[in-house]
N, C-alpha and C positions, 0 to 999 in steps of 0.2 A: 560478402560478406553477409557474416547472418548473425543478427541479434538477438538472442536468450538473455530472459531477467527471475531471475527470482523476489517475491515479493512478500514479507509478510506487514501481518501492528501486531498490536501490545499495545493492553487494555488496563489497566487498574480502576478500582470499584463500581464494574461495567454496570454505565447506565445511572449512575445514582449522578444529580447532579454535581459533585465535588470530583466525579473520577474525571482521572487521564492518562493522557499515550503517548506512545510514537509512531513512526511505521516507519521502512527501512525499504530499498532495492540492490540489487545488487543486477549490474548486466554487461552479457558478456560478449566482449566481441571477441570473435573469431575471426578467422582468412587463413584458408589454405596459403600462405605466406613463410605464414608466423608459428613458429614451435608451441608457444602458452602465449592464451589469450588473452584480450584485453583486460583488465574490470572496475569499468564506471561506478561508485558510493554513491546512495544518495540516499535522502531522509526528514525525517520534518518530527516536529515534536507537536501533539495536541494539549495545550494546559485546560487547566477547567472552565466549563463552558455551562454559568447553568441555565441560558436559552437554549443548548443544544448540545446536553452531556455524550459526553467521546461513551461511545460504542466501541464492544470487540469488530462489533462488522461495518465501522466507520473508519478503523483502524487501517485496516486492511482493505478496504477501498481504494482511504489514499493515497498507499503504497501506491496498487498501478496507477492512480490519476498522477501522482507527483512523477513516476516512473516516464507519462510517455509527457509531462510536461515537461522533464528534459530532452527526451527523445526530439520533440517537434520542436522548442527551442535554440535546440545544435546542429540545426534542422543534420537529424540521420535519420538518410531514406536512400543511405546505400543498400537499404534491403528491402526484397521484396515484401518478407515476416519478417513477424517480431515475436518470437511463442515466449509466452510471458508464464511463470510458472506461481502460483499459486496457493496454497495448504486450509485457506479458507472453502470448503464449500457451497458455503453459501454465496459466497464472491462467482464464483465461475457459474454457479449456473443458475446465480440473478443474470449476469451479460447475458448470457446464452439463450436467456425466454423461456429458462425450465424448469423456473421459481417464477410469480413472480416480486415488482421490487417497490411492494407499498411504501414503503421507510426508507429514509435515504434520499429521496427527491433527488432535492439539489444534487449532489455528488455519483450522483445516475446521468442526469440532464449536462455535465459536466465532461463525465466521462466518452457520452458520446457527442459528444461537441468536438473532441479531445481522437479522438478516430477517426471519426468524418474529415475532419483536415488531412490526420496522415495518410487514411481512405484517397484522400483527392491524389496527395504527397508520389500515392503508392505504395505504400504501407497497410502491407493485413493481417490482422492484429487477430492470435490466438493468444487466447487466455486457458490452462493448462490444471487440471490439480492434479499436485505431487503432497507425497502422504506431509507431515509436522515433522521434527523430533526424528524423523526418521536414523536422522546421518551423510542427508544428503547434506555435500557440502556448503555451496550456492545458500543453498537455499534455509541452510544453521547460519550463515555471516548474514542475512539479509532480518534473520532475527536475532539475532548479538545485534543489532543497526537499531532497531525497530525499538528495543530495551533499553540501548544508549542510548537515542534518542525519548525513550520517555520518561528516564533517572534525570531525565535536564527540566524537566517541571515537575518532578517527586513530588508531590503533594502528601502531608499526613491523614489520615481515615481521625473527622472530626468531631470528634468526641457529644455526648447525648446536651453536655452544659456549650458546647460552640454552636449546636443547630437551632438550642431552645435562645438564645443572646441572640440568635441571629450572625453572626462570622464569617456564615458562610455568605 
């Protein structure tokens, strides 16, 4: 069985204390015995968190982590490779070690533990870049899921008066 996945993150008010977001992923299970691939979809919401503001990079990386948690928790070890496609060059290059990971260290630690656990079960993880919003059906589906999960925690941008009186 071949495992291929597409991940995406969504964010509004990037990095501000009132930012929120979501992430989504699509796992494509292909088998020579089946004419059509099976799709498994998942994701989550990232509500406002003043201590750790939501950023686009956190949302993109959470999409990958959530996918790996699903693969691990459901023991999908029937493959030797899991090919993940992300439209975030930051994620792809940070995970490959091409770019440094000075921020979001908590998420990189979590990613590293999951990668190690999956590798112990014989699964190699490959993270590849795919151009976003270019019409690739599964990438667009992951984008739609990320936006839908973000909408679940949607908040209006605070007014200057809200910020002054501490409504946040």
